[in-house]
C-alpha positions as CSV (number, residue, x, y, z in Angstrom):
1,M,0.0,0.0,0.0
2,A,1.2,3.5,-0.8
3,P,1.9,5.7,2.2
4,V,-0.4,8.5,3.2
5,V,1.3,11.8,4.1
6,R,-0.8,14.3,6.2
7,P,0.0,17.3,8.3
8,R,1.2,16.5,11.8
9,V,-1.4,17.3,14.5
10,P,-0.6,17.7,18.3
11,E,-1.9,14.2,19.0
12,D,0.8,12.8,16.8
13,V,3.7,14.2,18.8
14,P,4.0,11.5,21.5
15,E,4.0,8.8,18.8
16,V,6.5,10.7,16.7
17,C,8.8,11.1,19.8
18,D,8.6,7.4,20.4
19,L,9.4,6.7,16.7
20,V,12.4,9.0,16.9
21,M,13.9,7.2,19.8
22,R,13.0,3.7,18.5
23,Q,14.8,4.3,15.2
24,Q,17.8,6.1,16.8
25,P,19.9,3.0,17.6
26,L,19.8,2.0,13.9
27,T,20.3,5.4,12.2
28,R,22.2,7.3,14.9
29,Y,19.7,10.2,14.3
30,P,19.6,12.2,16.4
31,F,23.3,11.6,17.1
32,R,23.1,12.2,20.8
33,N,21.1,9.7,22.9
34,P,19.9,10.7,25.3
35,L,19.2,14.2,24.0
36,P,20.3,17.0,26.3
37,F,16.6,18.2,26.2
38,P,13.2,16.6,25.9
39,V,12.6,14.8,22.7
40,E,9.4,16.8,22.2
41,Q,11.7,19.9,21.6
42,F,13.6,17.9,19.0
43,V,10.4,17.0,17.2
44,Q,8.6,20.4,17.5
45,R,10.9,23.2,16.6
46,P,10.6,27.0,16.7
47,G,10.0,28.4,13.3
48,E,8.2,25.4,11.8
49,L,6.8,26.1,8.4
50,G,5.1,22.7,8.2
51,A,5.3,19.2,9.7
52,W,4.0,15.9,8.3
53,V,3.6,12.3,9.3
54,A,3.3,9.2,7.1
55,E,0.9,6.4,7.7
56,V,0.4,3.0,6.0
57,D,-2.7,0.9,6.1
58,D,-1.3,-2.1,8.0
59,R,0.2,-0.1,10.9
60,P,-1.5,2.1,13.4
61,G,-0.3,5.7,13.9
62,P,2.6,7.6,12.3
63,V,5.4,5.5,10.8
64,G,7.3,8.5,9.4
65,H,7.8,12.2,10.0
66,V,9.4,15.3,8.5
67,S,9.3,19.0,9.2
68,L,10.3,22.2,7.5
69,V,11.7,25.1,9.5
70,A,12.7,28.6,8.8
71,V,16.5,28.9,8.8
72,G,16.4,32.2,10.7
73,E,19.6,32.8,12.7
74,H,21.1,29.3,12.1
75,H,24.8,29.6,11.9
76,L,24.9,27.8,8.5
77,G,22.3,30.2,7.0
78,P,24.9,32.4,5.3
79,R,26.7,29.4,3.7
80,W,23.4,27.9,2.3
81,A,22.3,31.4,1.1
82,A,25.6,32.0,-0.7
83,A,25.4,28.6,-2.4
84,V,21.9,29.3,-3.9
85,G,22.3,33.1,-4.4
86,R,19.3,33.9,-2.2
87,P,18.9,35.6,1.2
88,V,18.6,33.5,4.3
89,E,14.9,34.4,4.6
90,D,14.3,32.5,1.4
91,L,15.6,29.2,2.8
92,A,13.8,26.4,4.7
93,A,15.5,23.6,6.5
94,V,14.3,20.0,6.2
95,S,14.3,18.6,9.7
96,V,13.5,15.4,11.7
97,L,13.1,13.1,8.8
98,V,12.6,9.6,10.4
99,V,11.0,6.4,9.2
100,D,10.1,3.4,11.3
101,P,12.8,0.7,10.5
102,E,10.0,-1.9,10.3
103,V,8.5,-0.3,7.2
104,T,11.6,1.0,5.3
105,G,11.7,0.3,1.6
106,R,8.0,1.3,1.1
107,G,8.5,4.8,-0.2
108,L,7.9,6.6,3.1
109,A,11.0,8.8,3.0
110,R,10.3,9.7,-0.7
111,A,6.7,10.6,0.0
112,L,7.6,12.7,3.1
113,L,10.4,14.5,1.1
114,D,8.1,15.1,-1.8
115,T,5.6,16.8,0.5
116,C,8.3,18.8,2.3
117,E,10.1,19.9,-0.9
118,T,6.9,20.9,-2.6
119,H,5.8,22.9,0.4
120,A,9.1,24.7,0.5
121,H,9.0,25.6,-3.1
122,G,5.3,26.7,-2.8
123,L,6.4,29.1,-0.1
124,G,9.1,30.5,-2.5
125,R,11.9,29.0,-0.3
126,V,14.9,26.8,-1.2
127,P,15.1,23.6,0.8
128,V,18.4,23.1,2.7
129,L,19.7,20.5,5.2
130,E,22.7,19.1,7.0
131,V,23.4,15.4,7.2
132,L,25.9,13.7,9.5
133,G,28.7,11.9,7.8
134,L,27.7,8.7,9.6
135,Q,24.3,8.8,7.8
136,Q,25.5,7.8,4.3
137,R,22.1,6.1,3.5
138,A,20.3,9.4,4.1
139,A,22.9,11.4,2.2
140,G,22.5,9.0,-0.7
141,I,18.7,9.4,-0.7
142,Y,19.1,13.2,-0.9
143,A,21.7,13.1,-3.6
144,S,19.5,10.7,-5.7
145,R,16.8,13.4,-5.5
146,G,19.0,16.2,-6.9
147,W,20.2,17.7,-3.6
148,R,23.8,18.9,-4.0
149,A,26.5,19.1,-1.3
150,I,28.0,22.6,-0.8
151,G,30.4,21.9,2.0
152,E,31.0,20.6,5.4
153,D,30.7,21.8,9.0
154,E,31.5,20.7,12.5
155,P,28.4,21.8,14.4
156,D,28.5,22.6,18.1
157,W,25.9,19.9,18.8
158,L,28.5,17.2,18.1
159,P,30.6,16.3,21.1
160,P,34.1,17.8,20.8
161,G,36.9,15.6,19.6
162,T,34.7,13.2,17.6
163,G,36.1,14.4,14.3
164,L,32.6,14.0,12.8
165,R,31.3,16.5,10.3
166,V,28.0,17.3,8.6
167,T,27.5,17.7,4.9
168,L,25.6,20.8,3.9
169,M,23.1,20.3,1.1
170,V,20.7,22.4,-0.9
171,L,17.9,21.5,-3.4
172,D,18.0,24.1,-6.1
173,P,14.6,25.4,-7.2
174,P,13.0,23.7,-10.2
175,A,14.0,25.2,-13.6
């Protein structure tokens, strides 16, 4: 069955929080576990421009999630903006893309990203994101969809001395 993507409602948040923490040992996203703040703050972020969940017929509740947030004062905003030749205010960051490991391979990430990317472009914004170097599967999904890497960064949310970096990516507007 094809996934159904719908806007996230407040009643979804506890299930999405549970999903985030259940998939974390396999994906290492979020990298820190436990988080240094409540998982609800990881899922629901200031500046959200939209948030969606995915459902499938044979499973109750959300089995996937993605959100889109304004870049605002994010320290990477100027680098993303320079890469696409647009002001920071024209950017939107893809965030908290997770899929239940028990239903991977069913097009959930693709459906969630389709919705998120379409929404960003509909708002006149350019989608951007950062992906941890350990998450090669996620980076491959983005690249296969036309996202391009524009550089790397060592964000302050990574523990010092890990040597880990994130790849900065942008999805250029459709021609």
